[in-house]
C-alpha positions in Angstrom: -0.2 0.2 0.1 1.0 3.6 -0.7 0.5 5.5 3.3 0.7 8.9 3.5 1.7 10.5 7.0 0.1 13.3 7.8 1.3 15.4 11.0 2.3 18.6 12.9 5.4 19.3 13.5 6.4 21.5 16.5 9.6 22.9 14.6 7.5 24.3 11.7 5.1 26.3 14.0 7.8 27.5 15.5 10.1 28.8 12.3 6.5 30.6 11.4 6.8 32.5 15.1 4.5 30.0 17.3 5.0 29.9 20.8 6.0 26.9 22.9 2.5 26.8 24.3 1.3 26.9 21.1 3.0 23.6 19.7 3.4 22.0 22.7 1.1 19.2 21.6 3.4 18.9 18.2 5.7 16.2 17.3 9.2 15.6 17.1 11.2 15.0 13.9 11.9 11.5 15.5 8.4 10.6 16.1 7.4 10.7 12.1 11.2 8.3 11.8 10.1 5.9 13.7 6.4 6.0 12.4 7.5 5.8 8.6 10.3 3.3 9.3 7.4 0.8 11.1 5.4 1.0 8.2 8.0 0.5 5.8 9.1 -2.6 7.6 5.8 -3.9 7.2 5.9 -3.7 3.5 4.4 -0.5 2.3 5.3 2.7 0.5 5.2 6.2 2.4 5.2 9.6 1.7 5.2 12.2 4.4 2.7 15.0 3.9 2.7 17.1 7.0 0.1 19.3 8.0 -3.6 20.1 7.3 -2.4 23.4 4.4 0.3 20.9 3.2 -2.5 18.2 2.6 -5.1 20.3 1.1 -2.3 21.8 -1.2 -1.5 18.3 -2.7 -4.8 17.0 -2.7 -5.4 20.0 -5.5 -3.0 18.7 -7.1 -4.5 15.7 -7.5 -2.6 13.3 -5.3 -4.0 10.5 -4.0 -3.2 7.5 -1.5 -4.2 3.9 -0.7 -4.5 5.4 3.1 -3.2 8.0 5.6 -1.7 7.6 8.9 -3.0 10.4 10.6 -1.8 12.0 14.1 -2.1 15.5 12.9 -3.4 17.7 16.0 -4.6 20.8 14.1 -3.6 24.4 15.1 -6.7 26.7 15.8 -10.5 25.9 17.5 -12.3 22.9 18.7 -12.5 21.1 15.7 -8.8 21.3 14.6 -8.0 17.6 14.8 -11.0 17.0 13.0 -9.8 19.1 10.1 -7.3 16.7 8.6 -10.2 13.4 8.8 -13.2 15.8 7.1 -10.9 16.7 4.5 -9.9 12.5 3.4 -13.7 11.9 3.6 -14.6 14.8 1.5 -12.0 12.6 -0.9 -13.2 9.2 0.2 -9.0 8.3 1.2 -9.3 5.9 4.3 -7.5 6.7 7.2 -5.7 5.9 10.5 -7.3 6.6 13.8 -11.0 8.3 14.7 -13.1 10.4 12.6 -14.2 14.6 12.3 -16.8 13.7 15.0 -14.8 11.8 17.3 -12.2 13.9 17.5 -14.1 17.4 17.6 -15.6 15.4 20.4 -12.9 14.2 22.5 -10.7 17.4 22.5 -13.9 19.6 24.0 -13.1 17.3 27.5 -16.5 18.8 29.0 -18.7 17.6 25.7 -16.9 14.2 26.2 -17.9 14.8 29.7 -21.6 14.9 29.2 -21.7 11.9 27.0 -20.0 9.4 29.1 -22.2 10.6 32.0 -25.2 10.1 29.7 -24.1 6.6 29.0 -23.5 6.2 33.1 -19.8 6.2 33.0 -18.0 7.8 36.0 -16.1 11.2 35.3 -15.4 13.9 37.5 -18.3 16.6 38.3 -17.7 19.9 36.7 -18.4 23.5 35.6 -16.8 25.1 32.6 -15.6 29.0 33.4 -16.1 31.2 30.4 -15.1 34.2 32.3 -13.3 34.3 35.5 -16.6 35.7 37.4 -18.2 32.6 37.1 -15.8 30.5 39.4 -18.0 31.9 42.4 -21.2 29.9 40.7 -19.5 26.7 40.8 -21.1 24.4 43.4 -18.6 21.9 44.0 -16.2 21.1 47.2 -12.6 22.0 46.9 -10.0 21.2 46.3 -10.6 21.5 42.2 -8.9 20.9 39.2 -8.6 23.3 36.6 -7.5 23.1 32.9 -8.0 24.0 29.1 -11.4 22.7 28.0 -9.7 21.6 24.5 -6.1 21.2 24.8 -4.2 17.6 25.0 -0.5 16.8 26.7 -1.5 18.5 29.6 -0.8 22.0 28.6 -1.7 24.3 30.6 -1.9 22.1 33.5 0.6 23.1 36.3 1.4 22.9 40.1 -1.4 25.3 40.1 -4.1 23.4 38.3 -5.4 22.1 41.8 -7.1 24.9 43.3 -7.7 24.8 47.5 -9.9 27.7 47.2 -11.8 30.3 45.4 -9.1 33.3 45.7 -6.6 30.3 44.0 -9.3 29.2 41.2 -9.8 32.6 40.0 -6.3 33.2 39.2 -5.3 29.7 37.7 -8.8 30.6 35.5 -7.9 33.9 34.9 -4.5 32.8 33.4 -5.6 30.1 31.3 -8.4 32.0 30.0 -6.0 34.6 29.0 -3.6 32.2 27.8 -5.3 30.2 25.9 -8.1 31.9 24.5 -10.6 29.3 25.4 -12.7 28.2 28.3 -11.6 26.0 31.3 -12.7 23.4 32.8 -12.8 23.1 36.3 -13.8 19.7 37.9 -14.0 17.8 41.3 -10.0 16.7 42.1 -9.1 13.1 42.1 -6.5 12.2 44.8 -5.8 8.4 43.8 -4.2 6.2 41.8 -3.6 7.6 37.8 -3.3 5.3 34.9 -3.8 5.3 31.4 -5.3 2.4 29.6 -4.2 1.7 26.2 -6.3 0.1 23.2 -6.1 -1.4 20.3 -8.6 -1.6 17.8 -12.9 -0.6 17.0 -16.1 -1.4 18.1 -16.2 -4.9 19.5 -12.7 -5.9 18.2 -11.5 -3.2 20.4 -8.7 -5.1 23.0 -7.2 -4.0 26.0 -3.0 -3.6 25.5 -2.2 -2.4 28.9 -2.8 -1.0 32.1 -0.4 1.9 33.0 0.0 3.5 36.0 1.8 6.9 36.5 4.0 7.3 39.3 5.3 10.9 40.0 9.1 10.7 41.3 9.7 14.5 42.3 8.4 16.9 44.7 7.8 19.6 42.1 4.0 19.0 40.9 3.9 15.8 43.0 0.1 15.5 43.4 -0.4 16.2 39.3 0.7 14.8 35.9 1.3 18.2 35.0 3.1 19.5 31.6 6.7 19.8 32.9 6.1 16.0 34.4 5.1 15.0 30.6 7.8 16.7 28.9 10.1 15.6 31.2 9.3 11.9 32.1 12.5 10.1 31.7 13.4 11.5 35.1 9.8 12.7 36.7 7.7 9.9 35.8 7.8 6.1 36.5 5.7 4.2 34.5 4.2 0.7 35.9 2.4 -1.7 33.9 -0.3 -2.4 37.1 -2.0 -5.9 37.4 -4.2 -5.8 40.5 -8.1 -5.4 40.8 -8.4 -1.6 40.2 -6.5 -2.2 36.8 -8.6 -4.4 35.9 -11.6 -2.1 36.9 -10.1 0.9 34.7 -9.5 -1.5 31.9 -13.1 -2.3 31.7 -14.2 1.4 32.5 -11.6 2.1 29.8 -13.1 -0.5 27.0 -16.5 0.6 27.6 -15.7 4.5 27.2 -13.7 3.6 24.4 -16.6 2.3 22.4 -19.2 4.6 23.9 -17.4 7.2 22.3 -17.0 5.5 19.1 -13.1 6.1 18.8 -11.4 3.7 16.5 -8.3 1.7 15.9 -6.0 2.4 18.4 -5.7 5.3 21.4 -6.1 5.8 25.5 -8.6 6.3 28.0 -7.0 8.0 31.2 -8.6 7.4 34.4 -7.9 8.6 38.2 -9.5 7.2 41.7 -11.0 9.3 43.4 -10.9 9.4 47.7 -12.8 5.9 48.2 -10.4 4.2 45.3 -13.1 4.5 43.1 -11.9 4.9 38.9 -13.1 7.8 36.9 -12.5 8.7 33.4 -10.8 11.7 33.0 -10.0 11.7 29.2 -10.4 9.8 26.0 -7.7 10.2 23.8 -8.5 8.9 20.2 -5.3 10.5 18.5 -2.4 8.8 20.6 1.3 10.3 21.2 3.5 7.8 19.0 6.7 8.8 20.1 9.0 5.2 20.8 10.1 6.4 23.9 8.1 9.0 24.8 4.9 8.5 24.5 2.2 6.8 26.9 0.7 3.8 24.6 4.4 3.1 22.8 5.6 3.3 26.8 3.3 0.7 27.7 3.8 -1.6 24.8 7.7 -1.6 25.2 7.1 -2.8 28.8 5.0 -5.4 27.4 8.4 -6.3 25.5 7.4 -5.8 22.3 8.7 -3.8 19.3 7.0 -0.4 18.3 6.8 -1.4 15.2 4.7 -3.9 15.9 2.3 -1.3 18.0 2.3 0.4 14.4 1.3 -2.3 12.6 -1.5 -3.6 14.8 -3.1 0.0 14.7 -2.5 -0.2 11.0 -4.2 -3.7 10.6 -7.2 -2.4 12.4 -7.8 0.6 9.9 -7.7 -1.6 7.0 -9.9 -4.2 8.5 -12.4 -1.6 9.5 -12.2 -0.2 5.7 -12.1 -3.3 3.9 -15.4 -4.1 5.5 -16.7 -1.1 5.0 -15.7 -0.8 1.4 -16.9 -4.8 1.1 -20.5 -3.6 2.6 -21.0 -0.8 -0.1 -20.7 2.7 2.3 -17.7 4.7 2.3 -14.3 3.5 3.2 -13.8 5.8 5.7 -16.5 4.7 8.0 -16.1 1.9 11.0 
């Protein structure tokens, strides 16, 4: 197969004058190198396309591919992760990972939480703040946790995210509103264990890869999986595969959340325990980080003793099986 790669590189946007905050979710060149190597190792031809604007130009020029391996995060708006999938849908080109609807719903964390809540799945109580003056209307008990409503990779999350009183909540919300120009999600702080569950597959064919527990090693941001902890995870975080009863409960809950939201091919569900030790869904990640040594899904795959190329192949196999089934049924190839 001829497989195109769509992605956003940090260095490309920094060169255009964007800030470190703007590009925090974007990829490094070695991620694309690793993905391309894995795809070629599986016997496929590859072509690097890049971000959405590059994709639009090449589609307009008439280029087509058998499949697109899409990890493009996008830059602006709540639909930024949906842009590449929507363009590919419009041209009937199948792709790896979730469709535009799932990408938009999961990016906007409050919307995803409403869907999970309607499905009866546990997620922390929350409110959405569009102006700092709204903080006084939140009727949830402290401590509370604040973060941008539509960012990933812990963007905007630092030691101030845990607010112990109204004054600290107002302060952190004002800062996040100014920096990220979007509403702030304020939710009940969960003091228990934090895990991320890796999944590969779609619908009934989805399987749990593993349950990865996040253990913070440093005194700095010791209670929160902050952006700084994620960026320097090699020295600040210990990742451990969990196999106990709590992990089994998390795996079952993550699998249900994955299917409820309609995510495809591969990704993660993040969970954390409340004060009673009960897991609750924090976020669903349908576009997982794919750096072989720095991203959670490849890290858990590696801890299982399995090579990175095999993870990429498993995700790709899910997409091929899904699109082939849809095509045989007469549906558009981009549908699950």
